[in-house]
N, C-alpha and C positions, 0 to 999 in steps of 0.2 A: 362640293366636289362636282366637276363637270360630268354630265351624263347620268347623274343620280336624280331620282324622282324625290320631290319633297313629300313630307308626311303631313297628315292632318294636324299633328301637334305643331309642326313648324308653321303651318298656315295659320293656326290659331294664335301662336305667339306673334307672328308677323302682324296680324290684324290688331292685336293688343298694342304692340309697339308703334304701329302706324298711326294710331289715334293721338300719340304724343310726339312723334318724331317724323322727320321727313323720310322719304322712301329709301334713300341710300343707307341711312343710319338704321332704320328698322330692318332692312334686309341684312345688313352686316351683323346686327345683334342676333338675328335668327339663323345665320349661317349659310346664306345663299346670295346670289348676285342681285344688283339693282334691277337687272333685266327681268329676273324672275319676279321681283317685287312689282315691276310694271305689269307683267302678265296677270298677276294676282289682282292688281288694282282694276284691270280691265274686266276680269271675270272672277268675282269674289267667292265663287263656290269652292268648297274644300276639295282636295284631289280625289277623295273617295267618291265624290258625286259627279266627277267628270269622266267621260268616256275617253280612254286613251286611243290615239291614232295608231293604227297598225304600222309596223315598220315597213317592210317591203310589200309591194303589191297593192296595198291600200284598198282592198276590196275588189281588186281586179278579178274577173271570173276565171276559173280554172280552165286553162286551154286544153287540158287532157280529160275533162269531165266526160264520163261515159266510155272512155277508151282505156284507161289505166287498168282497172280490174277485169274488164270484159275481154280485152284483146292484147294489151301489152304484157301483162303478167303471164298469161298462158304462153306467149311467144318466148319470154325469158325463161320460163320453166322448161320449155322444150329445148332451148338453146341459150344457156346462160352467158355465153361469150359474145353475144350480139352487142355491137357498139350502138350507142345512142343515136348516132346519125343514120345508121342502117334501119333502126326501128322507126325513126321519124320518117324516112323515105318510104318505108312500107305503109305507115299510117296515111301518108299523103297519097300514096297510090290507091289504097283501099277507100279513102274518103276524100275525093277531089273537091267535094262541095264545102269542106271545112278548111278554114285558113289556119294552118298549124305552124306557120313560119315563126311565130313568137313563142312556140312551145319548146324550142331546142334546149335552152338552159334549164327549164323546169324538168324536162325529160332526163337530162344529164344528172341533175341532182337526185331525182327519184330513183334512177337506176343505180347510182352510187350508193344510196341508202338501202336499196333493196338487196344488194349483194351481200 
């Protein structure tokens, strides 16, 4: 099924079938695509031993680190109707040394979740 992660059991079965069948047949018998079989052939470790890549962000540093709890939440507590762009402009005014241009969507998501 597209978008599903394979299990260690599927990996084990694939490796067993792969010793006697070609890649496409072993993958079909195990229940995933030949492309997944190709990835397993390149890196034969079971899924439980692999570190999964993070979806969005990929380890990108938090653009609001040090600002959210200390400054933004108190602003929202005092005035819950503040719009994210207004909060962003205020943070840019207070911290001209920080580049907060990439923080807009993060701020919008956090404020929506905070409400």
